[in-house]
Structure formats: C-alpha cells, structure tokens
C-alpha positions in Angstrom: 50.1 -53.5 14.8 46.5 -52.8 15.0 44.3 -52.9 11.9 40.6 -53.2 12.1 37.6 -53.0 9.7 34.2 -51.6 10.3 32.7 -53.7 8.0 33.9 -56.9 9.5 32.8 -55.6 13.0 29.3 -55.1 11.6 29.3 -58.7 10.0 30.6 -60.1 13.2 27.7 -58.1 15.1 25.2 -59.8 12.9 26.7 -63.2 13.3 26.6 -62.7 17.2 22.9 -61.7 17.0 22.1 -64.7 14.9 24.0 -67.1 17.8 21.9 -65.4 20.5 18.6 -66.2 18.3 19.4 -69.6 17.6 19.6 -68.9 13.8 22.3 -68.9 11.3 25.1 -70.7 13.3 23.4 -73.3 15.3 25.7 -76.4 14.8 25.4 -80.0 15.5 29.2 -80.6 16.6 30.3 -80.5 20.2 33.4 -78.5 21.5 36.2 -80.8 22.4 38.5 -77.9 23.7 38.1 -75.6 26.7 38.3 -71.8 26.2 36.9 -69.0 24.3 35.6 -70.1 20.9 36.1 -67.9 17.9 36.3 -67.3 14.2 39.5 -66.4 12.5 39.6 -63.9 9.8 42.3 -62.9 7.2 42.7 -59.1 6.7 43.1 -59.8 3.0 39.2 -60.4 2.8 36.9 -59.2 5.6 34.1 -61.2 4.9 35.8 -64.6 4.6 36.9 -67.0 7.7 39.2 -69.9 8.2 37.2 -73.1 7.6 37.5 -77.0 7.5 36.6 -77.5 4.0 33.1 -79.2 3.8 32.5 -79.2 7.5 34.6 -82.6 7.4 35.3 -84.6 10.5 38.1 -86.3 8.6 41.7 -86.3 9.3 43.4 -84.5 6.2 40.4 -82.3 5.6 41.9 -78.9 4.2 41.8 -75.6 5.8 40.6 -72.8 3.6 38.7 -69.7 3.8 35.0 -69.3 3.1 32.1 -67.0 3.9 30.2 -67.1 7.4 28.9 -70.6 8.1 28.9 -73.1 11.1 31.0 -74.6 13.7 33.4 -75.8 11.1 34.8 -72.1 11.4 35.0 -72.2 15.2 38.4 -72.6 16.8 39.7 -72.7 20.1 43.4 -71.9 21.1 44.3 -74.5 23.4 47.2 -73.9 25.5 50.0 -76.4 25.1 53.1 -75.7 27.2 54.2 -72.1 25.7 52.3 -72.7 22.6 48.9 -73.3 21.3 46.8 -75.8 19.3 44.3 -74.5 17.1 41.1 -76.9 17.9 38.1 -77.0 15.3 35.0 -76.9 17.6 33.0 -79.3 15.2 35.5 -82.0 14.6 37.4 -81.5 17.8 40.6 -81.9 15.5 43.8 -79.9 15.4 45.1 -77.3 12.5 48.1 -79.0 11.4 51.0 -78.2 8.9 53.6 -80.7 7.1 56.1 -78.0 7.4 56.6 -77.3 3.7 56.0 -73.6 2.7 53.1 -73.2 0.4 51.5 -76.7 1.5 47.8 -76.5 2.8 47.1 -76.6 6.5 44.7 -79.6 7.2 43.0 -81.0 10.5 44.3 -84.0 12.2 43.5 -85.8 15.5 45.1 -83.7 18.3 48.3 -85.2 19.6 50.2 -82.2 20.9 52.8 -82.9 18.4 55.2 -80.0 17.3 53.4 -79.8 13.7 50.1 -78.8 15.5 51.7 -76.1 17.6 51.2 -72.2 17.0 52.6 -69.0 18.4 50.2 -66.3 18.3 48.5 -63.4 20.4 45.1 -63.6 18.9 42.3 -62.8 21.2 38.6 -62.2 20.4 37.9 -58.4 19.6 39.4 -57.7 16.1 43.0 -56.8 16.8 45.2 -58.4 13.9 47.7 -60.9 14.7 50.1 -63.3 12.9 50.1 -67.0 13.6 53.5 -68.8 13.3 54.2 -72.6 13.0 56.5 -73.7 15.9 57.5 -76.5 13.8 58.5 -74.7 10.7 58.8 -71.2 11.7 56.6 -70.2 8.7 53.3 -68.1 9.2 49.7 -68.9 8.3 48.9 -67.4 5.1 46.0 -67.2 2.6 47.5 -68.9 -0.4 48.7 -66.4 -3.1 46.9 -63.6 -1.4 43.6 -64.8 -2.7 40.5 -63.0 -1.7 38.1 -65.8 -3.1 36.0 -68.2 -1.4 38.0 -71.7 -0.9 41.4 -70.5 -1.2 43.8 -72.8 0.5 45.2 -71.7 4.0 48.8 -72.6 3.9 51.9 -71.7 5.6 54.5 -69.2 4.1 57.6 -67.1 4.7 56.9 -63.7 6.4 56.1 -60.9 4.1 53.6 -58.7 6.2 51.0 -59.1 3.6 47.5 -58.8 4.5 47.0 -62.4 3.9 49.3 -63.0 7.0 47.3 -60.7 9.4 44.3 -62.4 11.3 41.6 -61.2 13.7 39.5 -63.3 16.1 35.8 -62.8 16.7 33.9 -64.3 19.3 31.5 -67.4 18.1 
C-alpha cells in the first residue's frame, strides 16, 4: 500500500536543507549503527516523528511522537538475522517492547534479544509501511490514534489505522 503526503515531503525537504547548512538538526550524539539513518513518521500526523523522550540516553526511556528536533529522532534499521533492530542514533540503544498490547515502547541496550527485533520494509522515501514485533506479533502503533505531541508509541493488534502506518525520511 502506498500513501504519501505532500506536506510531509515539504517538511522533510526543509529538514534536509537544515542538515546541509548545519542548522536545526546538528546533534552531539554519535552513530552506533551502520546503514542509512532516517526519521520515522506516523501517517496519523504528518508533522510528528518517533522520538526518544527528552533526548534521553537512559535505558527505559519511552518512545513518543514529537515535532522535528534532533538526533533522538533518527534511527537505523540494523540487520539482525532476517529481522531488524531499530537503533537510535543519539543513544545507540534499541527500540524495545515488553510484548504487551498497549504498553509503550522504550529504548534499551541493544542485545539482539527477540523483544528488540522488528519486521518491516521501511526504506527512506515516503512510502508507508507497518512495523511488526517479532516477539509479540503486534504492530507499532501511535497510542489511541493520537495526533498530539508526546503521545506514546506502543504495540497493538493490527487494525490498518493511519496510526499503524509509517514512512521513513532520510536524516
């Protein structure tokens, strides 16, 4: 399924220009994962991105959606067998689930554990894909379909809502 938003593309182009000029997106973190780095945006709100709350480096920091900011919103899909780890550029930690429907995702030291493995076809460019937990079979989801900053990112049963479709944009 292909869904795209012209406003999201314009916002992404603006962010890319800021990176090239050393402006808005300059960060102090270091990349711990190889491969392309990108921002992950829920289709339910075209102006928000997956984000490690508060730019935290701590294990257990929640994953939320937030407006465009820094490297705490940049992730790499790091291959792990036939699956992927979602590694945060700033903290070097992996997006992790406890496997319970409705429980917020969080970051934790990458270990290759099954609760840190994801199946997706995300590639930078704006095409929408879902992200499924290998551990639980649940899907990454914006909690309650919220369109607000700070809403928790959780896992939930597949319902094909706009809050379960995500696009990746180069960072």
